[in-house]
C-alpha positions, 0 to 999 in steps of 0.5 A, a space after each residue: 230465342 224466345 224466353 221460356 215462361 216459367 212455372 203457370 199458377 193456375 189461380 193467377 192465370 185464372 183471376 186474371 182471365 176475363 169473365 165470360 158472361 154466362 148464357 142464362 138458362 131458359 126458364 121455360 126449358 123444361 116446359 118446353 122438353 115436357 111439351 116435346 114428349 107429350 103434346 098436352 103438356 103444352 098447356 103449362 106454357 099456354 097457362 103461363 104466357 096466355 094473358 101476356 100474349 092476349 095483352 101484346 096483341 090487343 095493343 096491336 089489333 084493335 078488334 077484340 074478335 080478332 085479337 081472340 083469334 090471333 092469340 088463338 093461332 099464336 099457340 097452335 102454331 107455337 104447338 104445331 111448330 115446337 119441334 123446330 124451337 132450337 133453344 137458342 134464345 128463350 122461349 118467350 122470345 120465340 113465342 112473341 116473334 110467333 105473335 109479332 108475325 100474326 099480328 104483322 099477318 092481320 095488318 095486311 088484310 084489308 080493314 074492317 070496321 067492327 060493329 060498336 058494341 050496344 051500351 049497357 046500364 052501368 057505362 058512362 052515357 052516349 056522349 062519354 062513351 063516344 068521346 072515349 072512343 074517339 080519344 082512343 081511336 086517335 091514340 091508335 092512330 097515332 101508334 099506328 104511324 109509329 115504326 113497326 120495331 116501336 109498335 113492337 116495343 110499346 106492345 111488349 111492355 104495356 100489352 103483354 106487360 113485360 120488364 125491360 129486362 124481359 124485352 131486352 131478351 126478346 129483342 136481342 139489346 141490353 135492358 138499359 138501351 131498352 129503357 131508353 128507346 121506350 122513353 123516346 118512343 113514349 116521348 114521341 107519342 106525347 109530341 104527337 098526341 097531346 091529350 093529357 087522358 
């Protein structure tokens, strides 16, 4: 026969139970709920994320006009699809997934070289501008050879300006792992692009 357990002390049982990881509440949940009720309230989410999404897109798309178009598309899509956001993850993660898909769509299109900007009177001389553009083009080429996931992480960190814990939530990893991956990506970029600037 099995022994009959004695009386159970609820305090002992609770203190011995493993701690469950509580899921953080999405800081945007109230704004999302308000925007679902009244679409013009989506403007609060737009204001909160516009600069970050634009920064993310700028790091992945070289042409300014295209960056603005893609950013506009991201927010238009997010507003149109807001009813499909289930809230399983964060709104920010969902929004940056839309941005990632929009950038992929741009990369699938044929390349068109943008027209060079006319130099302004207070800008560096023509030679310095040429060298700066050449270095930027080389760096873009090196970044373009990275894996898409590496490009995504770089754009989240340096384009959108997100902290490691925010990136971790978006990509479904812990902040330490994101920090290590970012360090490896930057080291790989240093090997491929040795220019000190």
